[in-house]
C-alpha positions as CSV (number, residue, x, y, z in Angstrom):
1,M,-24.5,22.1,37.8
2,D,-21.4,21.9,35.7
3,S,-18.5,19.5,36.1
4,A,-16.4,21.8,38.3
5,Q,-19.3,22.4,40.7
6,A,-20.0,18.7,40.7
7,A,-16.4,18.1,41.7
8,L,-16.8,20.5,44.6
9,A,-19.9,18.8,45.8
10,S,-18.2,15.4,45.7
11,S,-15.2,16.9,47.5
12,L,-17.3,18.2,50.3
13,T,-18.9,14.8,50.6
14,A,-15.5,13.1,50.7
15,Q,-14.3,15.5,53.4
16,F,-17.4,14.8,55.4
17,Y,-16.8,11.1,55.5
18,E,-13.1,11.5,56.1
19,H,-13.8,13.8,59.1
20,E,-16.7,11.9,60.5
21,A,-15.8,8.3,59.7
22,A,-15.7,7.1,63.4
23,S,-18.8,8.8,64.6
24,F,-20.7,7.9,61.4
25,S,-19.7,4.3,61.6
26,A,-20.8,4.2,65.3
27,T,-24.4,5.0,64.3
28,R,-24.3,2.5,61.4
29,Q,-24.0,-0.9,63.0
30,Q,-27.4,-2.5,62.5
31,G,-28.9,-4.0,59.4
32,W,-31.7,-2.3,57.5
33,Q,-35.3,-3.6,57.4
34,G,-35.1,-3.5,53.6
35,W,-32.2,-5.9,53.5
36,E,-34.4,-8.6,54.9
37,L,-36.6,-8.1,51.9
38,L,-33.6,-8.8,49.6
39,L,-32.9,-12.2,51.1
40,P,-35.4,-14.0,48.9
41,Y,-33.3,-12.9,45.9
42,I,-29.9,-13.5,47.4
43,A,-30.3,-16.7,49.5
44,P,-31.3,-18.9,46.5
45,L,-28.2,-17.8,44.6
46,A,-26.1,-18.7,47.7
47,K,-27.7,-22.2,47.9
48,T,-27.0,-22.8,44.2
49,R,-23.4,-21.8,44.7
50,A,-23.1,-23.9,47.8
51,A,-24.4,-26.9,45.8
52,Q,-21.7,-26.2,43.2
53,G,-19.1,-26.1,45.9
54,V,-18.2,-22.5,45.5
55,P,-19.0,-19.3,47.4
56,L,-21.5,-16.7,46.5
57,R,-19.6,-13.7,45.0
58,L,-20.8,-10.3,46.2
59,I,-19.7,-6.7,45.4
60,D,-20.8,-3.7,47.4
61,L,-20.3,-0.3,45.8
62,G,-20.1,2.4,48.5
63,C,-19.7,-0.3,51.2
64,G,-18.9,2.2,54.0
65,N,-18.0,0.2,57.2
66,L,-19.0,-3.1,55.6
67,R,-22.0,-3.6,57.8
68,F,-24.0,-5.2,55.0
69,E,-21.4,-7.9,54.7
70,T,-21.4,-8.4,58.5
71,W,-25.2,-8.6,58.4
72,L,-25.4,-10.9,55.4
73,K,-22.9,-13.4,56.9
74,G,-25.3,-14.1,59.7
75,K,-28.3,-14.4,57.4
76,L,-27.2,-16.8,54.7
77,P,-27.9,-20.5,54.9
78,Q,-25.4,-22.4,57.1
79,E,-24.0,-24.3,54.2
80,A,-23.4,-21.2,52.1
81,A,-20.2,-19.3,52.0
82,F,-19.5,-16.0,50.4
83,E,-16.7,-13.9,49.1
84,A,-17.3,-10.1,49.1
85,L,-15.5,-7.1,47.6
86,G,-16.3,-3.8,49.3
87,V,-15.6,-0.7,47.3
88,D,-15.4,2.8,48.7
89,R,-13.2,5.8,48.5
90,C,-13.2,6.5,52.2
91,L,-10.4,4.4,53.7
92,P,-11.1,5.4,57.3
93,L,-14.7,4.3,57.0
94,M,-13.8,1.0,55.4
95,A,-11.2,0.4,58.1
96,E,-14.0,0.6,60.7
97,G,-15.3,-2.7,59.4
98,M,-12.1,-4.6,58.4
99,G,-11.3,-8.1,59.5
100,L,-14.4,-10.0,58.4
101,E,-13.5,-13.4,56.9
102,G,-14.0,-13.6,53.2
103,V,-14.2,-9.9,52.7
104,R,-11.7,-7.7,50.9
105,T,-11.8,-4.1,50.0
106,A,-10.8,-1.8,47.2
107,S,-10.5,2.0,47.0
108,F,-12.3,3.6,44.1
109,D,-14.0,6.9,43.5
110,L,-17.4,6.0,42.3
111,A,-18.2,9.6,41.5
112,S,-15.7,9.3,38.6
113,L,-16.9,8.1,35.3
114,G,-13.8,6.1,34.6
115,P,-14.2,2.3,33.9
116,L,-14.2,-0.1,36.7
117,P,-11.4,-2.7,36.7
118,V,-11.8,-5.2,33.9
119,E,-11.4,-8.2,36.3
120,W,-14.6,-7.1,38.1
121,Q,-16.8,-7.1,35.0
122,G,-19.3,-10.0,34.9
123,N,-17.7,-11.6,37.9
124,F,-20.3,-11.4,40.7
125,D,-23.6,-13.1,41.6
126,V,-24.8,-10.1,43.6
127,A,-24.0,-6.4,43.2
128,V,-25.5,-4.0,45.7
129,C,-25.3,-0.2,46.4
130,F,-26.8,1.4,49.5
131,G,-26.4,4.9,50.7
132,L,-24.4,6.1,47.7
133,I,-26.5,7.2,44.7
134,H,-27.8,10.3,46.5
135,H,-24.2,11.5,46.9
136,L,-23.7,11.6,43.1
137,P,-24.2,15.2,41.9
138,L,-24.7,14.6,38.2
139,A,-27.5,12.6,36.4
140,S,-24.8,11.1,34.2
141,Q,-23.0,9.7,37.3
142,R,-26.3,8.2,38.7
143,H,-27.1,6.6,35.3
144,A,-23.5,5.3,35.2
145,L,-23.9,3.7,38.6
146,I,-26.8,1.6,37.5
147,E,-25.0,0.6,34.4
148,R,-21.9,-0.4,36.4
149,L,-24.0,-2.5,38.8
150,S,-25.5,-4.3,35.8
151,S,-22.1,-4.8,34.2
152,L,-20.6,-6.5,37.3
153,L,-23.1,-9.4,37.2
154,A,-22.4,-12.9,36.1
155,P,-25.2,-14.7,34.2
156,G,-28.1,-15.2,36.5
157,G,-26.9,-12.6,38.9
158,V,-29.0,-9.9,40.6
159,A,-28.4,-6.3,41.7
160,A,-30.0,-4.0,44.2
161,V,-29.9,-0.3,44.8
162,A,-31.5,1.8,47.6
163,C,-32.4,5.5,47.1
164,W,-32.6,7.6,50.2
165,R,-36.0,9.5,50.2
166,F,-34.8,12.1,52.8
167,M,-37.0,14.9,51.4
168,D,-40.1,12.9,52.1
169,D,-39.3,12.9,55.8
170,G,-40.4,16.1,57.5
171,R,-37.4,16.3,59.9
172,L,-34.7,15.6,57.3
173,S,-36.4,17.9,54.8
174,T,-36.3,20.8,57.3
175,K,-32.7,20.1,58.1
176,A,-31.7,19.9,54.4
177,Q,-33.4,23.2,53.7
178,Q,-31.8,24.9,56.7
179,V,-28.3,23.6,56.0
180,T,-28.4,24.4,52.3
181,L,-29.5,27.9,53.0
182,E,-26.7,28.4,55.5
183,A,-24.2,26.8,53.2
184,R,-24.9,29.3,50.5
185,K,-22.9,31.9,52.5
186,R,-19.8,29.6,52.1
187,W,-20.3,28.2,48.7
188,P,-22.7,30.5,46.8
189,E,-21.8,29.4,43.3
190,L,-22.3,25.8,44.2
191,V,-25.6,26.2,45.9
192,D,-26.9,28.5,43.2
193,S,-26.1,25.7,40.7
194,F,-28.3,23.2,42.5
195,G,-31.4,21.8,40.9
196,P,-34.7,21.5,42.9
197,K,-33.7,18.0,44.2
198,D,-30.1,19.0,45.3
199,W,-29.3,19.6,49.0
200,L,-26.6,19.7,51.6
201,L,-26.8,18.0,55.0
202,G,-24.7,18.3,58.1
203,W,-24.1,15.8,60.9
204,Q,-25.4,15.6,64.4
205,G,-26.4,19.2,64.6
206,S,-23.1,20.5,63.1
207,T,-22.5,22.1,59.7
208,E,-18.7,22.2,60.1
209,V,-18.6,19.6,57.4
210,V,-21.5,18.9,55.0
211,R,-22.4,16.2,52.4
212,F,-24.1,16.7,49.1
213,C,-27.4,14.8,48.8
214,H,-29.7,14.4,45.8
215,H,-33.3,13.3,46.2
216,V,-34.0,10.5,43.7
217,D,-37.8,10.7,43.2
218,E,-39.9,8.1,41.4
219,E,-39.7,9.8,38.0
220,E,-36.0,9.8,38.0
221,L,-35.9,6.3,39.3
222,D,-38.0,5.2,36.4
223,S,-35.4,6.8,34.1
224,L,-32.5,5.2,35.9
225,M,-34.1,1.7,35.5
226,G,-34.7,2.1,31.8
227,P,-31.7,0.0,30.7
228,V,-32.2,-2.9,33.1
229,Q,-34.9,-5.5,34.0
230,E,-36.6,-4.8,37.3
231,R,-37.6,-7.7,39.5
232,A,-38.9,-5.7,42.5
233,R,-39.4,-2.2,43.8
234,F,-40.3,-1.4,47.3
235,F,-40.1,1.0,50.3
236,A,-38.5,0.1,53.6
237,D,-36.5,1.5,56.6
238,G,-37.0,4.3,59.1
239,S,-39.9,4.7,61.5
240,S,-42.1,5.4,58.5
241,G,-41.0,2.3,56.6
242,T,-40.5,4.5,53.6
243,L,-37.1,6.1,54.1
244,N,-35.5,4.1,51.3
245,R,-36.8,3.1,47.9
246,Y,-35.2,-0.2,46.8
247,V,-35.0,-1.7,43.3
248,V,-33.9,-5.3,42.6
249,F,-32.9,-5.8,39.0
250,E,-30.9,-7.7,36.5
251,P,-29.5,-6.8,33.0
252,W,-31.7,-7.0,30.0
253,L,-30.7,-10.2,28.2
254,C,-28.0,-9.5,25.6
255,T,-28.7,-5.8,26.4
256,Q,-31.7,-6.1,24.2
257,A,-29.5,-6.6,21.2
């Protein structure tokens, strides 16, 4: 896939979320099982910050309707406060979750390879990314996402990413194959450029709008995690308990200099 085809794939995904923001948000109100498994890494940081008299600082790349922030607010120790920055390019989807105290939002296209704002660098205790990496068409974009998460952390901070293993689920795999085959009639050059882990998915039985989805398998995940220090890797979510593959990580000290 070249840059022009990647741009088309990202554009289709953007149009999908713009068009389906309300219906998508309506099905995305509950916390994920995997988030519970992240609390042992986040709660101690929140307690430390509370003892220092300052809030936990969180950034969420691909925040969607801010449901992680809503969920986390009810899970942190009572004495802990947090300030969160939700980052997404879909304004209608972010608007679905607006109004939560201590949470602000910023519009940014995370498929672009441009630098993140300087004021974000090294400024957060926790950096998370859920439901985004599979929407990035190019390997360079996926590697850049992990590097960005790492760069956002203050000393002692921790990051977490979740990779959607949709092709390991029989129902989703069948849908992806069917939708991608049908989409080839509309975007033949794009679909013909796909690698073996690139697919398109519709929404609630409709293929009027589609989203690009890349299946990050274990081999690719190993490569993505090369520049960072892993603290945990686990499966969670869905009826199988394996729908998402999570990694908790922190930067290599001094970037191994």
